[in-house]
N, C-alpha and C positions, 0 to 999 in steps of 0.2 A: 316676198312675204308669202307665207303658207296661207293657203285658202280656210277659209273657216267653213266648217261644215255644222249642220244643225245635228242635234242628236236624235236618235230616235228614241221612241217610248219604250223600247226594252233595254236601252243603255241607260235610262235615268234610273238613280238610285233614289229609294224612298228616305228621307232622312231618319225616320224611324227605327227604319230597317239598318241603315247605315250606322246608327248610334248602338243598336243592338249588336251589330257584328264586331264593333270597337269593344264593346263590354265584353264578348266573349274572347276576342283576342288578348285583352287585357288579364281577364280572369286565367287564361291558358298559360299566359306568359307570368302571371303572378304565383299560380302554381306549381310551374315549373323551377322558378325560382325558390319559392318556399322548398321545393323537395330538395333541390342542391343545398340550400343553407342547412336544412336538416342533416343532411350527410355529412357535411362538414363540420356540424355540431357535434356528431355523433363520433366522427373521428377525434375531433379535438377533445371530447372526453375521453375517449380511449387512450389517447396519448398522454393526457394529464394523469389518468389511472395508472398507467405504466411509469410514468415519473415519479409518482407517490411510491410505488412498488420499489423502485430503484432507489430512492432517498432513503428508504427504510432499510434496503439491503445495504447501502453504504454505511448508514448508521451502526448496524450491527457489526459490519467489517471493522469498522472503526473501535468499535467498543472491545471486539476480540483481540485487535492489534493492541490496543493499550494495557489489556489484560495480560497478553503475551511478553509484552515489552517490559511490565512489571516483574513477571516471572523470571525473564531473563536477568534482569537486574539482580532478583533474589538469589538465582542460581549463581550469577558471577561474583555475588557478594560472599556466599557460601564457599566457593571455590578458592576465593582469595583468602578466604578465613584460614585455609590449610597451606597457605603459601609464606615462603620466607625469601628475602632477597640479601644475596652477600655481595658485599662491595670489596675489591680490593684482592681478589684472589687472582694469582697470576694466570695471564692468558698465552697459553702455549699451543705450537702446532701439535697435531696429533695427540693431544691431551685425552686421558679417560677421566671425564668429569666426576664419574659416580667416586672413584677412588680418592680423589682430592677432597670432594665434599665430606665423604664418610671419615676420613683423615681429620679434616678440619674439627667436625664435630666431636668424635670420638677422643682425639688426642688434645686437640687446641682448645676446646670448649669444656672436656670432660664430662661428655653426656654419651649415654649408651644409645648408640643408633645403627641399625642394621640396614641392610640394602632392600629388606621387605618393607621398611617403613616409608620409603620414597617412591611416590608414583610417577614422578617425571621431574626432569631438570633440563635446563638449558640456560644458554648466554643469551643477553639481550644485545640487538644491533649486529652490525658487521665488523669483522676484526680488521681493526686499522693498526699498522706499525708504528712504534714510537708515541703511542698515546696510552692513557689509563687502560688498565685492564677492565674489560667489559663485565657488567654484573651477572650474577648467576641467580636464577630463578629456581627454587625447590618447592616443588609440590608433593606434600607429605599425604599419606593414604587416610589420615584421620586427624582430627583437630588436637586430640590428645598427643599424639605423636610430635606434632608440630608445637604444642605448648612445651613438651619435655625440653626441646631444644630452645 
């Protein structure tokens, strides 16, 4: 068993002094905790501000996207307005499609049509032997030329 020894007068702490020391330590700890908490609150507020900015940017981008989507839809509709689809036109290898289309329109349909009235033309899908001929899409330069045909 360890020996007990008596405390000297200098080693004895006054209870009032001890209480004051404890209060000082508590106050220092409280101040440190409060400062750290304020830093975290400031950082959190900054993050919330950034989040609000990002939400606004996302909303703006969504609005622009929807507007652009609408414009694309309108342009697609306008482009299809100048387009005709021809069915049953024989599908041959090494064909010159423009001549076939002009012959069909001028002679078969008895409508005057020139090469300059046609902007673009192509067949739909891939060529498969022993199947129905692929459809032909013809895009006219203007709606007026398309309407005449």
